[in-house]
C-alpha positions in Angstrom: 115.4 96.7 -215.1 116.8 97.8 -212.1 115.3 98.3 -208.4 114.7 101.8 -208.7 113.0 101.4 -212.4 110.9 98.6 -210.6 110.0 101.0 -208.1 109.1 103.9 -210.5 107.8 102.1 -213.8 105.8 99.1 -211.5 104.9 99.3 -208.0 104.3 103.2 -207.6 102.3 102.8 -210.6 100.1 100.3 -209.8 100.1 101.2 -205.8 99.2 104.8 -207.2 95.1 104.6 -207.3 95.2 103.2 -203.4 97.9 106.0 -202.6 95.3 108.6 -203.9 92.2 106.5 -202.1 94.3 106.7 -198.8 94.7 110.8 -199.3 91.2 111.3 -200.2 90.0 109.6 -197.0 92.7 111.8 -195.2 91.3 115.0 -196.7 87.6 114.4 -195.8 88.8 113.2 -192.3 90.5 116.7 -191.9 87.5 118.9 -193.0 85.3 116.9 -191.0 87.4 117.1 -187.7 87.9 121.2 -188.5 84.2 121.4 -188.3 84.0 119.6 -184.9 86.9 121.5 -183.4 84.2 124.2 -183.0 82.6 122.5 -180.3 85.6 122.7 -178.1 86.4 126.7 -178.9 88.8 125.8 -181.6 86.9 127.4 -184.4 86.6 126.6 -187.7 83.5 126.3 -190.1 82.1 124.5 -187.1 82.0 127.7 -185.3 78.7 129.0 -187.7 77.1 125.6 -186.5 77.8 126.1 -182.6 76.9 129.7 -182.6 73.8 129.2 -184.5 72.5 126.1 -182.0 73.4 128.2 -178.8 71.5 131.5 -180.5 68.7 129.2 -181.8 69.6 130.5 -185.5 68.8 127.5 -187.5 69.4 129.3 -190.6 72.9 130.0 -189.6 73.3 125.8 -188.9 72.2 125.4 -192.2 74.5 127.7 -193.3 77.8 126.3 -191.6 76.5 122.6 -192.3 76.0 123.8 -196.3 79.4 125.2 -196.8 80.9 122.1 -194.7 79.0 120.0 -196.9 80.5 121.7 -200.3 83.7 121.7 -198.6 83.8 118.0 -198.4 81.9 117.6 -201.5 85.0 119.9 -203.2 87.3 118.1 -201.7 86.3 114.7 -203.0 85.6 116.0 -206.6 89.3 117.3 -206.3 90.7 113.9 -205.6 88.4 111.8 -207.6 89.8 114.5 -210.7 93.3 113.7 -209.6 92.8 110.1 -209.8 91.5 110.6 -213.2 94.6 112.4 -214.6 97.3 110.7 -212.4 96.2 107.2 -212.7 96.9 105.6 -216.0 94.0 104.0 -217.9 95.0 100.7 -218.1 96.1 100.6 -214.5 92.1 102.1 -214.3 90.6 99.7 -216.3 92.3 96.8 -214.8 90.8 98.0 -211.0 87.2 98.4 -212.6 87.5 94.9 -213.7 88.5 93.4 -210.4 85.8 95.1 -208.3 82.4 93.0 -207.5 79.4 93.6 -209.4 
């Protein structure tokens, strides 16, 4: 096999679960950071939380927190589905076998 064939037929498929995991963690981090950005006046979903705290409107705080939690959960589900679709079943089975019980 040529170097390119080894890269695309062996190395990338074996590394794909870790690549998707890194993207998943990064996406969740972006969601949480975007929420925190409202505390310094940059807006975003955290705006509902900060405005609710300033007004003592706890329904608004809970609403903002629920929306953020749903967005983070939706992002997580999206990346889990992407991992199931993109990663070969043989590699997924081998990955599960190496995880500690």
